[in-house]
N, CA and C atoms as a LAMMPS dump frame, in Angstrom:
ITEM: TIMESTEP
0
ITEM: NUMBER OF ATOMS
204
ITEM: BOX BOUNDS ff ff ff
-5.0000000000000000e+02 5.0000000000000000e+02
-5.0000000000000000e+02 5.0000000000000000e+02
-5.0000000000000000e+02 5.0000000000000000e+02
ITEM: ATOMS id mol type element x y z
1 1 1 N -284.139 364.396 92.635
2 1 2 C -285.425 363.84 92.311
3 1 3 C -286.447 364.38 93.309
4 2 1 N -287.595 364.827 92.807
5 2 2 C -288.613 365.394 93.684
6 2 3 C -289.573 364.31 94.146
7 3 1 N -290.106 364.52 95.315
8 3 2 C -291.053 363.57 95.88
9 3 3 C -292.426 363.797 95.249
10 4 1 N -293.142 362.723 94.868
11 4 2 C -294.468 362.909 94.267
12 4 3 C -295.46 363.479 95.277
13 5 1 N -296.484 364.158 94.745
14 5 2 C -297.493 364.734 95.622
15 5 3 C -298.296 363.633 96.287
16 6 1 N -298.622 363.855 97.554
17 6 2 C -299.426 362.887 98.291
18 6 3 C -300.848 363.405 98.397
19 7 1 N -301.781 362.517 98.235
20 7 2 C -303.192 362.851 98.392
21 7 3 C -303.659 362.294 99.726
22 8 1 N -304.09 363.151 100.628
23 8 2 C -304.538 362.702 101.933
24 8 3 C -306.057 362.72 101.984
25 9 1 N -306.632 361.621 102.439
26 9 2 C -308.072 361.517 102.515
27 9 3 C -308.643 362.232 103.73
28 10 1 N -307.851 362.367 104.789
29 10 2 C -308.344 362.943 106.03
30 10 3 C -307.402 364.028 106.528
31 11 1 N -307.969 364.918 107.351
32 11 2 C -307.179 365.996 107.93
33 11 3 C -306.413 365.552 109.164
34 12 1 N -306.932 364.564 109.882
35 12 2 C -306.277 364.128 111.113
36 12 3 C -306.148 362.613 111.129
37 13 1 N -305.405 362.121 112.102
38 13 2 C -305.235 360.682 112.221
39 13 3 C -306.334 360.042 113.068
40 14 1 N -307.239 360.827 113.608
41 14 2 C -308.325 360.32 114.453
42 14 3 C -309.593 360.116 113.632
43 15 1 N -309.522 359.25 112.626
44 15 2 C -310.672 358.988 111.772
45 15 3 C -311.051 357.521 111.848
46 16 1 N -312.291 357.225 111.52
47 16 2 C -312.778 355.853 111.604
48 16 3 C -312.948 355.27 110.204
49 17 1 N -313.24 353.992 110.153
50 17 2 C -313.488 353.323 108.886
51 17 3 C -314.724 353.907 108.207
52 18 1 N -315.721 354.292 108.979
53 18 2 C -316.918 354.912 108.424
54 18 3 C -316.585 356.225 107.726
55 19 1 N -315.684 357.023 108.299
56 19 2 C -315.248 358.256 107.661
57 19 3 C -314.546 357.965 106.336
58 20 1 N -313.735 356.934 106.299
59 20 2 C -313.033 356.551 105.077
60 20 3 C -314.01 356.147 103.982
61 21 1 N -314.97 355.287 104.318
62 21 2 C -315.958 354.841 103.33
63 21 3 C -316.799 356.009 102.848
64 22 1 N -317.22 356.875 103.752
65 22 2 C -318.013 358.042 103.37
66 22 3 C -317.241 358.948 102.424
67 23 1 N -315.983 359.189 102.713
68 23 2 C -315.156 360.044 101.865
69 23 3 C -314.939 359.415 100.485
70 24 1 N -314.696 358.113 100.444
71 24 2 C -314.49 357.433 99.168
72 24 3 C -315.754 357.449 98.317
73 25 1 N -316.92 357.237 98.927
74 25 2 C -318.165 357.259 98.169
75 25 3 C -318.512 358.654 97.682
76 26 1 N -318.167 359.679 98.437
77 26 2 C -318.416 361.049 97.99
78 26 3 C -317.549 361.421 96.8
79 27 1 N -316.324 360.927 96.756
80 27 2 C -315.42 361.255 95.654
81 27 3 C -315.512 360.258 94.517
82 28 1 N -315.853 359.02 94.804
83 28 2 C -315.953 357.982 93.792
84 28 3 C -314.672 357.172 93.688
85 29 1 N -314.837 355.88 93.43
86 29 2 C -313.714 354.961 93.314
87 29 3 C -313.982 354.036 92.136
88 30 1 N -312.964 353.792 91.321
89 30 2 C -313.068 352.822 90.242
90 30 3 C -312.18 351.638 90.595
91 31 1 N -312.774 350.441 90.582
92 31 2 C -312.044 349.219 90.87
93 31 3 C -311.999 348.4 89.592
94 32 1 N -310.804 347.986 89.177
95 32 2 C -310.664 347.18 87.972
96 32 3 C -309.864 345.923 88.288
97 33 1 N -310.117 344.902 87.5
98 33 2 C -309.38 343.661 87.689
99 33 3 C -309.371 342.851 86.399
100 34 1 N -308.366 342.022 86.238
101 34 2 C -308.228 341.142 85.079
102 34 3 C -308.112 339.708 85.563
103 35 1 N -308.752 338.798 84.825
104 35 2 C -308.689 337.387 85.136
105 35 3 C -308.439 336.625 83.844
106 36 1 N -307.403 335.786 83.85
107 36 2 C -307.076 334.967 82.68
108 36 3 C -307.099 333.507 83.111
109 37 1 N -307.923 332.733 82.435
110 37 2 C -307.982 331.291 82.681
111 37 3 C -307.325 330.577 81.513
112 38 1 N -306.411 329.685 81.824
113 38 2 C -305.707 328.981 80.768
114 38 3 C -305.458 327.537 81.132
115 39 1 N -305.058 326.781 80.111
116 39 2 C -304.769 325.371 80.291
117 39 3 C -303.539 325.04 79.462
118 40 1 N -302.541 324.47 80.098
119 40 2 C -301.3 324.053 79.428
120 40 3 C -300.621 325.226 78.713
121 41 1 N -300.633 326.379 79.365
122 41 2 C -299.943 327.536 78.801
123 41 3 C -300.704 328.256 77.698
124 42 1 N -301.959 327.884 77.449
125 42 2 C -302.784 328.53 76.425
126 42 3 C -303.903 329.289 77.13
127 43 1 N -303.979 330.587 76.883
128 43 2 C -305.028 331.405 77.482
129 43 3 C -306.351 331.095 76.797
130 44 1 N -307.336 330.689 77.586
131 44 2 C -308.641 330.325 77.036
132 44 3 C -309.692 331.406 77.263
133 45 1 N -309.696 331.992 78.447
134 45 2 C -310.698 333 78.781
135 45 3 C -309.998 334.202 79.391
136 46 1 N -310.335 335.391 78.887
137 46 2 C -309.821 336.647 79.443
138 46 3 C -311.026 337.456 79.891
139 47 1 N -311.031 337.878 81.14
140 47 2 C -312.146 338.635 81.693
141 47 3 C -311.62 339.903 82.337
142 48 1 N -312.171 341.035 81.94
143 48 2 C -311.828 342.324 82.558
144 48 3 C -313.077 342.862 83.247
145 49 1 N -312.944 343.188 84.529
146 49 2 C -314.06 343.666 85.331
147 49 3 C -313.741 345.067 85.832
148 50 1 N -314.714 345.971 85.693
149 50 2 C -314.585 347.325 86.218
150 50 3 C -315.845 347.667 86.998
151 51 1 N -315.669 348.313 88.132
152 51 2 C -316.806 348.73 88.952
153 51 3 C -316.59 350.159 89.417
154 52 1 N -317.639 350.949 89.342
155 52 2 C -317.62 352.329 89.817
156 52 3 C -318.429 352.391 91.104
157 53 1 N -317.789 352.806 92.181
158 53 2 C -318.463 352.953 93.47
159 53 3 C -318.508 354.43 93.827
160 54 1 N -319.702 354.958 93.932
161 54 2 C -319.842 356.356 94.341
162 54 3 C -321.271 356.591 94.811
163 55 1 N -321.52 357.737 95.354
164 55 2 C -322.855 358.098 95.816
165 55 3 C -323.778 358.282 94.613
166 56 1 N -325.083 357.993 94.803
167 56 2 C -326.048 358.046 93.706
168 56 3 C -326.165 359.438 93.112
169 57 1 N -326.024 360.477 93.913
170 57 2 C -326.166 361.833 93.375
171 57 3 C -324.998 362.225 92.472
172 58 1 N -323.92 361.461 92.478
173 58 2 C -322.79 361.724 91.582
174 58 3 C -323.033 361.16 90.186
175 59 1 N -323.877 360.127 90.08
176 59 2 C -324.087 359.432 88.817
177 59 3 C -325.376 359.864 88.14
178 60 1 N -326.454 359.989 88.908
179 60 2 C -327.76 360.307 88.352
180 60 3 C -327.893 361.803 88.077
181 61 1 N -328.723 362.162 87.098
182 61 2 C -329.01 363.586 86.88
183 61 3 C -329.65 364.199 88.137
184 62 1 N -329.627 365.518 88.237
185 62 2 C -330.067 366.191 89.458
186 62 3 C -331.474 365.842 89.876
187 63 1 N -332.427 365.734 88.991
188 63 2 C -333.803 365.458 89.349
189 63 3 C -334.058 364.021 89.74
190 64 1 N -333.266 363.08 89.271
191 64 2 C -333.513 361.657 89.5
192 64 3 C -333.122 361.208 90.904
193 65 1 N -332.058 361.723 91.487
194 65 2 C -331.559 361.249 92.777
195 65 3 C -332.517 361.581 93.916
196 66 1 N -333.249 362.69 93.817
197 66 2 C -334.113 363.13 94.906
198 66 3 C -335.591 362.878 94.638
199 67 1 N -335.955 362.164 93.571
200 67 2 C -337.363 362.011 93.217
201 67 3 C -338.073 360.967 94.055
202 68 1 N -337.398 360.062 94.73
203 68 2 C -338.059 359.006 95.518
204 68 3 C -338.44 359.484 96.884
């Protein structure tokens, strides 16, 4: 069995939390979650939440990010 490929965010182990956040925002992160509320074993409300976190220049067209 082969080992799966590892994705490394940093080149060295001497990195800070700020470097991690900066790298994640430059590449983009999608966060998803599910919430089910029920009563007596009956599901009443199902909520799915998704959030995209990334730098503004990754989402906006080229002219919009630098116009302000």
